[in-house]
N, C-alpha and C positions, 0 to 999 in steps of 0.2 A: 710516623718517622719523625725521628729527632730534628728539632731547628738547631742551627749553628749561625752565631754573629762573628763573621771575621773582620778585623782593621787590618788595613795593610799600608804600607808607603813603598812608593816607588824610589828606584836609585836616580841620582842625577842623570845618569846615562839614559836610563829609562825615558825620562821626561824629555831629554833631548831627541831622541828617535820619534817619540810621538808627536813633538811638535814639528818634527819634519816630515812624519806621516801619519797624521791623525788617524785612530781609528777606535770604533767601539769595542772594548776590552769586556764590555758585560756580553756579548756574544760568544767571546771565548772562553770566559766563565761558566756560561750556561751550558758550553759543550762539555767542559770538564768535568761538572757535577753529575750532567745526564751519563756519562760514561761509565759512572759506578751505580747507575739506577736513582739519582737524585733529581732534585729541582732547584733552580735559582729563583728565588721569590724576589730579590732586589739586589741591585748595584748601584752604589752612589759614590760620587766623589765629595770632598769636604775640605773646609777650611780647617786648620787645627793641627793636632800632635799625629795625625794620621791622614793619609791621603785619600783614603777610601773606605767604604764598608760595604760588605755582602751579607745577605741573608740566604743561607741555604737549608735545603731539606737533604738529608741522605738516609739510607737505610740503617747505618749503625756508625759507631765512632769509627772503627777500621776504615770504611769507606771515605769518610770524611777526612780521615788523616791521609789515605793516599792521595786525595786531590791536594790537599794542603803541602804534603811533602813534594809532589811533581811540581807545583806551582813554586814553591820555594827553592826547589833544586833548578829552576830555570835560570835564576840569576838576576830577573827584573826588578827582585822586589828588597828593600834594605829591611823590611821587618814585616812579620804577619802574625798577628795572635787570634785564636780563634777560641771561642767560648760555647760550651753545650748551652742551650736555653732549654729551661724546665717549665712545662705548662703548669698552670694553678694547680690542677688535680694532681700533678706529679708533686709537686712541693706540699701539697696536705697530706699526700700518702708520706712523704717523707718526715714532715713533722709529727705524724703519729707515731711513725717508726722510731722517732728520734727519742720518745720516752722510754723504749726498752732498751737502749744502747748503754746504760748503767754508767754515764759519765760522771768523772769524779775531778773537780777542780786540782789543780796542784797545791800541797800543802794542807788539802781539807782533811 
């Protein structure tokens, strides 16, 4: 199954609610991805430009998109970006295929 890395940030209102009522949102994230047949590999909070990161595994892009849309539609996040991660083998396959694409640089 493909792996996905999500970066997210909460709204100030969400942080205020969590200060008043702390909860482990990793458990919620796990339930969301499991609902589409996936797995949560990690949930971390961070300093910096994003409040947290998730590493997910999902059956396909549509399943991961469904989870991301449901979470974003809930209104607790100010931002969420999800990146599809490629294995080394997938990247090697893409590199081999790239030679057959026939790309021509602009103006060449």
